[in-house]
N, C-alpha and C positions, 0 to 999 in steps of 0.2 A: 573705656579703660579696662573693663572686665575681660575683654578679649585678649588684651596683652597678658594678663595674669593667667589666662587659660593656656597660652603658649609657653610662658616662662614660669618656672617654679618660684613662688614668692620668697620662700626662705633662702633659696640659693641666690636670688637676685639681691635681696637685702643684705645678705652676708657679703656678697661681692662688693656692693656699694660701701659697706662699712669698712672692709679691708682696704679698699682703694682710698677712702678718705683718710684713714689712719696712716697709710703709707705716704700719701700726699702731704699731710701735716708734718710728719717726721722729716720728709725730704726738705720741705720749706724751712723748718726750724734748724736742721743741721746745715743747710745751705747758708742761712743767715749767720749761724755761729762760725762758719768757716771764713767769713769776711772780716776784714780789719775794722771797718767802721760800725758794723751792726752787731758785733759780738757783745752781748749784754752780760756775759759772765766775767769779762776781764775787769771792767770798772763800773758797770751798772749805768753808764751814761753814754749817749751817742758821742762820737768823736768831736763834733763842733762845739759841744758844751763842756768839754774837759777843762779847757783853760779858764772859762768863765766860772765854773764851779770851784776851781782851785783858788781863783781870786776872791770869790765870796767866802770861802773857808778861811782864807788868810785874813780877810777883813774882820771876820767874826772871832778870830783867835782860836780856831779849831786846829788840832794837830794834823788832821788828814785833809 
């Protein structure tokens, strides 16, 4: 393993990995937010559970 670090600069390699992982995470999150079913900002619940949650709220007498 030490031979790899003699060829590549450890700081530049770790910085590149860090930047790649941040960009990958942002891409995945914004990709999920762009979908209709997995957008957690619109209602906070996955699409299949919306009707069930509305029924439970109505049974409990909650306004929302």
